[in-house]
ZAZAMI-507510 format. One line per 5 residues: number of its first residue (from 1); their letters; for each residue x, y, z of N, C-alpha, C. Coordinates in steps of 0.1 Angstrom, whole numbers. Layout:
NUM> a> X,Y,Z,X,Y,Z,X,Y,Z; ...
***
This chain:
1> xxxxx> -130,-124,-257,-117,-122,-252,-118,-117,-238; -110,-123,-228,-110,-118,-215,-102,-106,-213; -107,-97,-204,-100,-85,-200,-88,-89,-191; -76,-83,-194,-64,-87,-186,-67,-84,-171; -62,-93,-162,-64,-91,-148,-54,-81,-143
6> xxxxx> -59,-71,-134,-50,-62,-128,-42,-68,-117; -29,-64,-116,-21,-70,-105,-27,-66,-91; -25,-73,-81,-31,-71,-68,-27,-57,-62; -15,-52,-66,-11,-39,-60,-17,-28,-68; -24,-30,-79,-29,-20,-88,-43,-17,-84
11> xxxxx> -45,-7,-75,-59,-4,-70,-63,10,-75; -55,16,-84,-59,29,-89,-70,28,-99; -79,38,-99,-88,39,-110,-81,44,-122; -88,42,-134,-82,48,-146,-80,63,-146; -90,69,-139,-89,84,-138,-77,88,-129
16> xxxxx> -76,81,-118,-64,84,-109,-51,82,-115; -50,71,-123,-38,67,-130,-35,78,-140; -44,82,-147,-42,93,-157,-37,105,-151; -43,109,-140,-39,121,-132,-24,120,-128; -20,108,-123,-7,106,-118,3,106,-130
21> xxxxx> -1,100,-141,8,100,-153,10,114,-157; 0,122,-158,1,136,-162,10,144,-152; 9,141,-139,18,148,-130,33,144,-132; 35,131,-135,49,127,-138,54,134,-150; 46,134,-161,51,141,-173,54,156,-170
26> xxxxx> 45,162,-162,47,176,-159,59,178,-150; 61,169,-140,73,170,-132,86,170,-140; 87,160,-149,99,158,-156,102,170,-166; 91,176,-171,92,188,-179,97,200,-171; 91,202,-160,94,213,-151,108,212,-145
31> xxxxx> 111,201,-139,123,199,-132,135,197,-140; 133,189,-151,145,185,-159,144,190,-174; 134,197,-177,131,202,-191,132,190,-201; 125,179,-196,126,166,-204,111,163,-208; 110,161,-221,97,157,-227,95,142,-225
36> xxxxx> 88,138,-215,86,124,-212,73,120,-218; 73,108,-225,61,103,-231,52,97,-221; 39,95,-225,29,88,-216,33,74,-213; 39,67,-222,43,53,-220,54,52,-210; 64,61,-211,75,62,-201,70,66,-187
41> xxxxx> 61,75,-187,55,80,-174,47,68,-168; 40,61,-176,32,49,-171,42,39,-165; 53,36,-172,63,27,-167,68,31,-153; 72,44,-152,77,49,-139,66,48,-128; 54,51,-132,43,49,-122,41,34,-118
46> xxxxx> 42,25,-127,40,11,-124,51,6,-115; 64,10,-118,75,6,-109,74,11,-95; 71,24,-94,71,30,-81,58,26,-74; 47,25,-81,34,21,-75,35,7,-69; 41,-2,-76,42,-16,-72,51,-16,-59
51> xxxxx> 62,-9,-59,71,-9,-47,64,-3,-35; 58,9,-37,51,16,-26,40,8,-21; 31,2,-30,20,-5,-26,24,-18,-18; 34,-25,-22,38,-37,-15,44,-34,-2; 52,-23,-1,58,-19,12,47,-14,21
56> xxxxx> 37,-7,16,26,-2,25,18,-14,30; 16,-23,21,8,-35,25,15,-43,36; 28,-46,34,36,-53,44,37,-46,57; 39,-33,57,39,-25,69,26,-25,76; 15,-24,69,2,-25,75,0,-39,82
61> xxxxx> 5,-49,76,4,-63,82,12,-63,95; 24,-57,95,32,-57,107,25,-49,119; 19,-38,115,12,-30,125,0,-37,131; -7,-44,122,-19,-51,126,-15,-63,135; -4,-70,131,0,-81,139,4,-76,154
66> xxxxx> 11,-65,155,15,-60,168,3,-56,176; -7,-50,169,-20,-47,176,-27,-59,181; -28,-69,173,-34,-82,177,-27,-88,189; -14,-89,188,-6,-95,199,-8,-87,212; -8,-74,211,-11,-66,223,-25,-69,229
71> xxxxx> -35,-70,220,-48,-73,225,-49,-86,231; -42,-96,226,-42,-110,232,-35,-109,245; -24,-102,247,-18,-100,260,-28,-94,270; -35,-84,266,-45,-77,274,-56,-87,278; -60,-95,269,-71,-105,272,-66,-116,281
76> xxxxx> -53,-119,280,-47,-130,289,-47,-124,303; -43,-112,305,-43,-105,318,-57,-105,324; -67,-101,316,-81,-101,321,-85,-115,325; -82,-125,317,-86,-138,319,-79,-143,333; -66,-140,334,-60,-144,346,-66,-138,359
81> xxxxx> -70,-125,358,-76,-118,369,-90,-124,372; -97,-129,362,-110,-135,364,-110,-149,371; -99,-156,369,-98,-169,375,-98,-168,390; -105,-177,396,-106,-178,410,-93,-184,415; -88,-178,425,-75,-183,431,-79,-193,443
86> xx> -72,-204,443,-73,-213,454,-64,-208,466; -70,-206,478,-62,-201,489,-61,-211,500
***
């Protein structure tokens, strides 16, 4: 039987995921005096993790695109300066 494939946004190790789930359970207990189960905490983590990861990914792409565009503009200026001018 094949192991289920992790979603692309899920880059957390099992250990990191367990730590975050424990923190979610602890937060709800401390702040709201609510006994949150591990399954519920895992669902909260999945929802927020997916949204955060996708937003961070898209933001990173935008930043990278702006940097590439700026570099291309700089290279075009350099290229224009290197061309010999007919006088």
